[in-house]
N, C-alpha and C positions, 0 to 999 in steps of 0.2 A: 464473343462466343465463348462458351464454357465447354469443358471436357464432359463427355458422357460417362455414365456409369455402365460398366460391363454387366451384361445379363447372362453371359455364357457360363455353363456349369463348370465346376472343377474338372480337369482332365479332358476338356472338350477337344475333339479332333475335328478340324474343319474339313467338311467334304468338298468345298469349293477350292480350297488351297491344293487339294489333291489333283484336281483337273489339270492344272498346268505345272504340277511337279514339285511344289514346295514340300509336301508331305508324301507319305507312301502312296503307291498307286491306288486309285479309286476302284472300288468294286462295282460302281454304277456307271457313271459317265466315262467314256473312253476317248482317247485322243481323236479318233475319227469322227466323233460327234461335234468337234469344233468347226464352226462355220466361218469365223473371223477372229483374228488376233492381231494386236499390235503391242507396243511396249507397255501400255497401261491397262488394256482391257481384253477380255476373252469372251466371245459369244459362242454358245454351244446348245445343241438340242437337249432339252431337259429330259431326265430319265423318268420323271413322273408326268403323266399325261392326263388330260381331261377328255372324256369320251368323244366330244364333238369338236375338239380343238387340238387335234394331233399335230405334232411337230412344233410345239411352242418352244421358245428359246429363252435361255437365261443368259444374262450378261453380268460379269463380275469384274471387279478391279483385280489386277495382277499383283496385288499386295493386300494383306489382310487388314481390312477396316470393318469393324463390327456393324456399323449402320451409317445413316446419312449424316449423323452428327460428327463422325470421324472422317468422312470422305472428303479429301481435298478437291478443290474446284477443278484442277487440271485432270484428275481422274474422272470426275463427273462429266466433263466435256467429252472425253473419249468414250465413256459408257453410252452417252446419248447419241454420239456419232454412230456407234455400232447399232444402237436401237433403230435409228433412222434407216441405216443400210438394211437391217433385218426387215423392217416394215416394208420397204420398197421390194425387197426380194420375195417376201411372203405374198404381197399383192400380185406380183408378176408370176410367180411359180405355183402358188397354191390356188390362185383365183378366189381368194377370200373376199368377203364383203366389207371388211374393216379390220382394224388393229386395236388391241387394248394393251396398255402397259400397266404393270402393277408393281408396287414396291412397298415393303412393310418394315416398320422400325419399332423395336422394343416389344415386350410381351403384350401390352395393351393395344399395340398396332398390328398384332398377329404375326410378328416376326418369330420364326421357329428355327432358322438357321442363322448362326451368329457371324455371318460374313455378308456385307452389303451385296445385294443382287437385285436386278431388275428383270421382271418377266415381260416377254413380248408374246402376246397371243394372237393367232389368226382368229378372226371373228366372222361368224356367219349368221344370217338372219335366223332368229329364234334358236340359237345354239345352246342356250341355258347354261352358259359357263358358270355363273354364280350360284346355280342350283344343283350342280353336280360335284362329285368328289374325284380327285385324281387317283391314279393307280400306276404301278410300275409298267414302263413301256418295254417293248421287245427291242433288243439291240439292232437286229436286222431292219426293223421298221424305222428306227432312229436313223440308221445309215441312209436309208432312202430319202428322208427329208433333209438330212445334213448335206447330201450330195447335191440336191436341188438348190438349196440356198447358197452353198459354197460356190457352186458353178456360176450362179447369177452374180454373186458379189465379185468374183474374180473377173468376170466379163465387163463389169460396170464401174470398177474403181480404177 
């Protein structure tokens, strides 16, 4: 394996490092948006939502790795453990028809945040996820979804 080239711009401030306190407090995601956390990974309700897929979750490593080429296997295991928990919680509490995960690397792969992250989307028949654009979510609405998922996870692990 070879080291990857960093694509982050000079002076980049990582929004995901802010979620769990490495950098200054985040203006978007709040601590109460976190649905699951362990020593390697944090899962939280995303602050950007797609109209028919509300309550989607982002899972990030608790250390800054730009993309999949830098992500150590022990972090990847914990990220996917959190993704599986999230998927079960969404199916149980949202009543969704399916789950999609998405992860982007480097500019040609549509990566636009320079910290590895995995999206977990609740899916519904004909939801048009890939035909719509995301927008900023309401913090109170995020709290509603976070509470549902967090409660399910606490009861089931």
